C-alpha positions in Angstrom: 29.8 8.0 11.6 31.9 11.1 10.9 33.8 12.7 13.1 32.9 16.2 11.7 29.0 14.7 11.3 29.3 13.8 15.3 30.9 17.2 16.2 28.0 18.6 14.3 25.0 16.8 16.1 26.6 17.3 19.7 27.0 21.3 18.7 24.0 22.0 16.8 21.1 19.5 17.9 18.8 21.4 20.9 15.7 21.0 22.2 12.3 23.2 22.0 12.1 22.4 25.5 14.9 24.9 26.3 13.5 28.2 25.9 10.0 30.0 26.5 8.1 32.4 24.4 9.1 34.9 27.6 12.1 34.9 27.0 12.3 34.7 23.4 10.0 38.0 23.1 12.6 39.6 25.4 15.6 38.3 23.3 13.6 39.9 20.0 12.9 42.8 21.6 16.8 43.6 22.7 17.3 42.7 19.4 14.8 44.6 17.3 14.4 41.9 15.2 10.6 40.9 14.0 9.3 37.1 13.3 6.7 36.3 10.2 5.2 32.7 10.5 4.0 31.6 6.9 1.4 28.1 6.9 1.6 27.3 3.0 -1.8 25.9 2.6 -3.9 23.9 -0.5 -6.8 22.6 1.2 -6.3 22.7 4.7 -10.0 24.0 6.3 -9.8 21.3 9.0 -6.8 22.1 10.8 -5.3 25.8 9.9 -8.1 27.5 11.9 -6.3 25.9 14.9 -2.8 26.3 14.4 -3.6 30.3 13.5 -5.5 30.4 16.9 -2.7 29.0 18.8 0.2 30.8 17.5 -2.3 34.0 18.0 -3.2 33.2 21.7 0.2 32.2 22.4 2.8 34.1 20.9 1.1 37.2 19.6 -1.4 38.0 22.0 0.4 36.7 25.9 4.2 37.0 24.7 5.0 39.0 21.6 7.1 36.6 20.1 5.5 36.5 16.8 4.6 39.8 14.6 2.6 38.6 11.7 1.1 35.2 10.8 0.5 35.0 7.1 -1.4 31.9 5.5 -0.4 31.6 1.9 -3.3 29.9 0.0 -2.5 28.2 -3.3 -6.1 28.2 -4.7 -7.4 26.0 -2.5 -11.4 25.0 -3.4 -12.6 24.3 0.0 -13.4 27.3 2.7 -9.1 27.6 3.9 -9.1 31.2 2.9 -12.1 31.9 5.0 -10.9 29.9 8.1 -7.6 30.9 8.5 -8.8 34.8 8.1 -11.7 34.3 11.4 -9.0 32.8 12.7 -6.7 35.9 13.0 -4.3 35.4 9.8 -3.8 37.4 7.0 -4.5 35.3 3.7 -2.6 35.6 0.4 -3.4 34.2 -2.5 0.0 33.1 -4.5 -1.7 34.6 -7.5 -1.4 37.9 -6.3 2.2 38.0 -4.9 4.3 38.5 -7.5 1.7 38.7 -10.7 4.5 39.0 -13.6 6.0 36.0 -12.5 3.0 33.8 -13.0 1.7 31.1 -11.1 3.5 27.7 -10.5 1.7 24.6 -8.9 3.5 23.4 -5.9 4.1 23.9 -2.1 7.8 25.9 -2.9 5.8 28.6 -5.1 3.8 29.0 -2.2 7.2 29.3 0.1 8.8 31.8 -2.6 6.3 34.1 -2.8 5.9 34.4 0.7 8.7 36.1 1.5 7.6 38.9 -0.5 4.9 39.2 1.3 6.1 39.4 4.4 8.3 40.9 6.1 9.8 39.4 9.5 13.5 39.2 9.4 13.2 36.0 11.1 10.6 33.9 9.1 9.1 30.7 10.4 7.5 28.1 8.2 4.7 25.9 9.7 2.7 23.1 7.5 -0.9 23.8 7.7 -2.1 20.0 8.1 -1.0 19.7 11.7 -2.8 17.7 14.1 -2.3 18.6 17.6 -0.3 21.8 16.7 1.9 22.9 20.2 2.6 26.5 19.5 6.3 25.6 21.3 7.2 24.2 17.6 7.5 27.8 17.5 9.3 28.6 20.0 11.8 25.8 19.7 12.3 26.7 15.6 13.1 30.7 16.4 15.3 29.9 19.4 18.6 29.4 17.9 18.4 32.3 15.8 17.3 34.5 18.5 20.3 33.2 21.1 23.1 32.5 18.5 23.9 34.8 15.7 26.2 32.3 14.0 23.0 29.9 13.0 21.2 31.0 9.9 18.4 28.2 9.7 16.5 25.9 11.9 15.1 22.2 11.0 12.6 20.8 13.1 13.5 17.0 14.3 10.3 14.9 15.4 9.0 11.3 16.0 6.1 10.9 13.6 3.1 9.0 14.2 2.2 6.6 11.4 -1.8 5.1 11.7 -2.0 2.2 10.4 -5.0 -0.7 10.2 -3.3 -2.3 13.1 -3.2 1.0 15.1 -0.1 3.9 15.5 3.0 2.9 14.8 5.1 5.5 16.8 8.1 6.5 15.2 6.8 5.6 11.4 5.7 8.3 8.9 8.7 9.3 7.7 9.0 6.7 4.3 10.1 9.0 1.7 13.0 10.8 4.2 13.9 6.7 5.4 14.0 5.6 1.8 15.2 8.2 -0.6 15.9 11.9 1.1 18.1 10.0 4.0 20.4 7.9 1.7 20.4 10.8 -1.5 22.3 13.0 1.5 24.1 10.2 3.3 25.5 9.7 -0.6 26.4 12.9 -2.2 26.0 15.6 1.1 27.6 13.2 3.7 28.1 16.5 5.9 24.6 16.6 6.2 23.6 13.3 7.2 23.0 14.5 10.8 19.6 16.1 10.3 17.1 13.7 11.8 14.2 15.1 9.4 15.9 16.5 6.2 12.1 16.7 4.8 10.5 18.6 7.9 8.1 21.3 6.7 8.6 23.2 10.1 11.7 25.1 10.0 13.0 29.0 10.2 15.7 31.0 8.8 17.1 34.6 8.4 15.1 36.3 6.2 18.9 37.5 4.5 20.2 33.7 4.0 16.2 32.5 2.9 16.5 35.8 -0.3 19.8 34.1 -1.6 18.9 31.1 -2.4 16.3 29.4 -5.1 12.9 27.7 -3.9 12.2 24.8 -5.7 8.5 24.9 -6.9 7.1 20.8 -5.7 7.8 19.0 -3.3 11.8 19.2 -3.6 11.5 22.7 -1.8 13.1 21.4 1.4 16.0 19.1 0.3 16.7 22.2 -2.2 17.1 24.6 1.0 19.0 22.3 2.9 21.6 21.7 0.7 21.5 24.9 -1.1 21.7 27.1 2.5 24.6 24.4 3.7 26.4 25.7 0.3 25.8 29.4 0.9 26.4 29.5 4.6 28.1 26.3 5.5 27.0 23.0 7.8 27.7 25.0 11.1 25.4 27.7 10.1 22.5 25.2 10.4 20.4 23.5 13.4 17.7 21.1 13.8 15.6 21.4 16.9 13.6 18.3 18.4 9.9 19.4 18.8 9.1 15.8 19.9 6.0 14.7 18.1 4.3 15.9 15.3 1.0 14.1 13.4 -0.4 15.3 10.2 -1.9 13.1 7.5 -0.7 10.5 5.8 -0.8 10.4 1.8 -1.4 7.6 -1.0 1.7 5.7 -1.8 1.0 6.9 -5.6 1.5 10.6 -3.9 4.6 9.5 -1.9 6.3 8.3 -5.4 5.2 11.8 -7.4 6.7 13.4 -4.2 10.4 11.2 -4.4 10.1 11.7 -7.7 10.0 15.8 -7.3 12.7 15.4 -5.0 15.0 13.2 -6.9 15.0 15.9 -9.4 15.9 18.6 -6.8 19.0 16.1 -6.0 20.3 15.4 -9.3 20.1 19.1 -10.1 22.5 19.7 -7.8 24.8 16.6 -7.2 28.4 17.5 -6.4 31.1 16.1 -9.1 31.4 12.6 -10.0 33.2 10.0 -8.7 31.5 7.1 -6.0 29.2 8.3 -3.6 29.8 7.9 0.2 28.5 4.4 1.4 27.9 5.4 5.1 24.4 5.7 5.9 23.3 7.0 9.1 19.9 6.3 10.6 18.4 7.5 14.0 16.7 5.9 17.1 14.9 7.7 20.0 16.4 7.3 23.1 15.2 8.2 26.8 17.8 10.3 26.1 16.8 12.2 22.5 17.9 10.4 19.2 20.9 8.4 18.5 22.6 7.6 15.7 23.2 4.2 14.2 25.5 4.4 11.3 25.1 1.1 8.7 28.0 0.4 5.7 25.9 0.3 2.0 28.7 0.1 -0.1 27.8 -2.5 -3.0 30.1 -4.4 -5.4 29.7 -5.7 -8.8 30.7 -8.7 -10.2 31.6 -9.1 -13.6 29.2 -10.4 -16.9 29.9 -14.0 -16.0 30.4 -14.7 -20.1 33.8 -12.9 -19.5 34.7 -14.7 -16.3 34.3 -17.9 -18.3 36.1 -16.5 -21.1 38.8 -15.6 -18.7 38.8 -19.0 -17.0 39.5 -20.7 -20.3 42.1 -18.0 -21.6 39.7 -16.7 -23.9 38.8 -19.9 -26.2 
């Protein structure tokens, strides 16, 4: 493992259990900060209401950590907007935000327009399809931002149980991460290889930083934000927080393929320079003490065409 990644992992990896909502609410009050929680949603009536109610009950009414809960609806065809509104969220349709800029499909569009539709100094993004949502997720994500002024962006890390026909695989579920995003980061941005879940949909940042980077319209938004914010603020301004376990609906292989295509487009548009990519691949295992990094050498060698070998052996005859 690269020494700088090892140092970053030790310095910038936290546990959500390190903070309480009450303690962070007091820190927020003392700093005069405000917190917005944003849920980008498209046809999530089954889960969005439960998440909104949990945030409002624990983090607005009991402990005043969150100042506004906003659901940004990307044109749902179900009752997502009505359910979210009944649960206590302010609902914003992407078509009504910055209408002069039009409407582009994709999750990144909802996140970008959320910056215009909210006012918090700290902005927390939470996927609206989570099952078994815990308000401590929000507490963990804002914890580093409210306790360390040197941190500007925080991503979640977690286990993602994968439901299969044979039951639940406890640590599966991150297929695009393991097959595409992690190898890309390790190859071209190895300084970011310490992120356990680079594509996590739960993250928080300072508005002052988030408003200075572009937002990719589709599923490349998380990858783009990670690379761009590291370039803008430096890797040490980025952190990750262990939220334990996160569950949500899993997509088909075809849908994941389309997601991977958007992430690949995002990465290639940002690929630094030329030359060979780094050959170390960092992967992570869950242990009793948290997560453990495991390093692999994935360098490949390339043999010349056999015809040239034979020609050389025969002296070019």
